[in-house]
C-alpha positions in Angstrom: 30.6 14.6 47.6 27.5 16.0 45.9 28.6 17.0 42.4 26.1 19.8 41.7 24.8 23.1 43.1 21.8 25.0 42.0 22.0 28.0 44.4 24.7 30.4 43.3 24.9 34.1 42.5 26.8 36.2 39.9 27.4 39.9 39.2 25.4 40.2 36.1 24.8 43.7 34.7 26.7 45.1 37.7 23.6 45.1 39.9 23.4 41.6 41.4 25.3 40.6 44.6 27.6 37.9 43.3 31.3 38.8 43.1 32.1 36.8 39.9 30.9 36.6 36.3 28.9 33.6 35.1 31.9 32.4 33.1 34.1 32.5 36.2 31.5 30.6 38.2 31.1 28.0 35.4 34.9 27.5 35.0 35.4 27.1 38.8 32.5 24.6 38.9 34.2 22.6 36.2 37.5 22.6 38.1 36.0 21.3 41.3 34.2 18.5 39.6 30.6 19.6 39.4 28.6 17.9 36.7 25.5 20.2 36.8 25.0 23.7 38.1 22.3 26.4 38.3 22.9 30.1 38.6 20.2 31.7 40.6 20.4 35.4 41.0 17.8 37.2 43.1 14.3 37.9 41.9 13.1 40.6 44.3 10.1 42.3 42.8 7.1 44.0 44.4 5.0 47.0 43.5 5.7 48.5 46.9 9.4 47.5 46.9 11.6 50.2 48.4 14.7 51.2 46.5 17.1 49.7 49.0 19.3 48.0 46.3 19.8 48.1 42.5 18.6 44.5 42.4 15.2 45.3 44.0 12.5 46.3 41.6 9.0 47.9 41.8 8.5 48.4 38.1 7.2 45.3 36.4 8.5 46.0 32.9 12.0 47.0 34.1 12.2 43.8 36.2 11.2 41.6 33.3 13.8 43.2 31.0 16.5 42.8 33.6 15.7 39.2 34.3 15.6 38.4 30.6 19.0 40.0 30.1 20.4 37.9 33.0 19.1 34.7 31.5 20.5 35.6 28.1 23.9 36.5 29.6 24.2 33.2 31.5 23.0 31.1 28.6 25.6 32.8 26.4 28.3 32.2 29.0 27.3 28.5 29.1 27.7 27.8 25.4 31.3 26.6 25.8 30.7 25.0 29.2 31.7 21.4 29.7 29.0 20.9 32.3 25.2 21.3 32.3 24.3 24.9 33.2 20.7 25.9 34.1 19.4 29.4 34.8 17.1 30.0 37.8 16.2 32.6 40.3 16.1 32.9 44.0 12.6 34.4 44.4 11.5 36.5 47.3 7.9 35.3 47.8 5.0 37.5 48.9 1.7 36.0 49.7 -0.7 38.6 48.4 -2.9 37.9 45.3 -1.4 41.0 43.7 2.2 39.8 44.0 1.3 36.2 42.9 -0.5 37.5 39.8 2.5 39.6 38.8 5.0 36.8 39.5 3.0 34.4 37.3 3.3 37.0 34.5 7.0 37.3 35.1 7.4 33.5 34.9 5.7 33.5 31.5 7.8 36.4 30.3 11.3 35.2 31.3 11.0 31.4 31.1 13.7 30.5 33.6 14.6 26.8 34.2 13.7 26.8 37.9 12.8 28.9 40.9 14.0 28.8 44.5 11.7 30.1 47.2 13.1 32.6 49.7 12.1 35.1 52.4 14.6 37.9 53.0 12.1 40.5 54.1 10.2 41.7 57.2 6.8 43.2 56.2 3.3 44.0 57.4 0.1 42.2 56.4 -0.7 44.8 53.8 2.7 44.5 52.1 3.0 48.3 52.2 5.9 48.1 54.7 8.7 46.0 53.3 12.1 45.8 54.9 15.0 43.7 53.6 16.8 42.0 56.5 20.3 42.7 55.1 19.6 46.3 54.4 18.3 46.7 57.9 21.5 45.2 59.4 23.6 47.6 57.4 21.6 50.5 58.6 21.5 50.5 62.4 19.5 53.8 62.4 16.5 51.8 61.3 14.4 51.2 64.4 11.5 48.9 64.8 9.5 48.6 68.0 9.5 45.3 69.8 5.7 45.0 69.2 6.0 45.6 65.5 9.1 43.3 65.3 7.1 40.4 66.8 4.3 41.0 64.3 6.8 41.1 61.4 8.6 38.0 62.5 5.4 36.0 62.8 4.6 37.1 59.2 8.1 36.1 58.2 7.3 32.4 59.2 3.8 32.6 57.7 5.4 33.8 54.5 7.6 30.8 54.3 4.6 28.5 55.0 2.7 30.2 52.2 5.7 29.9 49.8 5.7 26.2 50.4 1.9 25.9 49.7 2.2 28.0 46.6 3.7 25.2 44.5 5.9 27.7 42.7 9.3 26.5 43.8 11.7 23.6 43.1 13.0 24.0 46.7 12.9 26.4 49.6 16.1 28.3 50.6 17.6 28.8 54.1 14.4 28.4 56.2 15.8 30.2 59.2 18.0 32.9 57.5 16.6 35.3 60.1 19.0 33.8 62.7 21.8 35.6 60.9 20.3 38.8 62.4 19.7 37.4 65.9 16.0 36.8 65.3 13.8 33.9 66.4 16.4 32.1 68.5 14.2 31.8 71.5 12.2 28.6 72.1 9.0 30.6 71.8 9.5 30.5 68.0 9.6 26.7 67.8 5.9 26.5 67.3 6.2 28.5 64.1 9.2 26.4 63.0 7.2 23.2 63.6 4.4 24.7 61.4 7.0 25.1 58.6 8.2 21.5 59.1 4.7 20.1 59.0 3.9 22.1 55.8 7.0 20.9 54.1 5.9 17.3 55.0 2.3 17.9 53.8 3.3 19.4 50.5 6.4 17.1 49.9 8.4 20.3 49.3 12.2 19.9 49.0 14.2 22.3 51.1 17.9 23.1 51.3 20.6 22.5 53.8 22.4 25.8 53.2 26.1 25.4 54.1 26.8 29.1 54.2 25.5 29.2 57.7 28.5 27.3 59.0 30.7 30.3 57.9 28.4 33.0 59.1 27.0 31.8 62.4 28.6 28.4 63.0 25.4 26.4 62.1 23.9 25.4 58.8 20.4 26.5 57.7 18.1 25.3 59.1 18.7 24.3 62.7 19.9 20.8 63.3 16.8 19.8 65.3 14.7 21.0 62.3 16.7 18.8 59.9 16.2 15.9 62.3 12.5 16.4 62.3 12.4 16.8 58.5 14.3 13.5 58.2 11.7 11.7 60.3 9.1 13.0 57.9 11.0 12.0 54.7 11.1 15.5 53.4 13.6 15.8 50.5 16.8 17.9 51.2 19.3 19.4 48.8 22.7 20.7 49.8 23.4 24.2 48.6 26.5 26.4 49.0 24.6 29.7 48.3 27.9 30.8 46.6 28.3 34.5 46.0 31.9 34.0 44.8 34.1 31.3 43.3 35.7 30.6 46.6 32.3 29.7 48.1 31.5 27.0 45.6 31.2 23.6 47.3 32.1 25.2 50.6 31.4 22.9 53.5 30.0 20.2 51.1 32.0 17.4 52.7 30.9 18.6 56.2 27.3 18.6 54.9 27.6 15.0 53.5 29.1 13.8 56.8 26.3 15.6 58.8 23.5 14.0 56.7 25.2 10.6 56.7 25.5 10.5 60.5 21.9 11.4 60.7 21.1 8.7 58.1 19.1 11.2 56.2 16.8 9.1 54.0 15.5 11.4 51.3 17.8 13.4 49.0 16.6 15.7 46.2 18.5 15.8 42.9 16.8 18.2 40.5 16.0 17.0 37.0 14.9 20.3 35.5 
């Protein structure tokens, strides 16, 4: 079984969405036999970010201060660790020049070890309207017309494609996380998904098989047929548990190993950062 995981979350500063402290996640990782781990809390920053969660930021200086504190907390917690602990962030990518410029400044300020690309938002082209998918699910009073939803979902896939092209990320998280919300399950969305596959191939961008999908919707992220296509194209894959608690660490890893073995998946990604 894979003996590392680089996609996990903690409850640093009482504002992030993990359920355990860095020390608790490190200790449990040691117990289950991990040799290396990375703790990757959310980096969700945008000047137009709505205040839908304490871990979403629109103020650049506040965001940088919080992210620096998170890094310091985790590195302090890792001082007595028996395993290699890295600090990264799961970054919500936005494609505008404005966001990219600010993100590059954040990277220089905080100096994390690695970054995971993610898309958790529906948005319009201008990036004035930004809606977190999880927040939307928890608030059924939020209504989006079918016309606007189609536009936003097309942008969702385009955003993933641009995140791959950006070169910012060590790997891309849960490509089809939108299926948790019942979106893009029809065949009509396959063309967009093929665009993602082809872009991953062109840019030789690693992506993750996210095992949390087996718990949430009975299928890993991304769809099986997408992984089969990515295997044909020799795109590197990394297995991630996306653990938000100690009980999720290494969850379904044996199933993932069996799944990839039966597929004879040829190209595996093992980070060296």
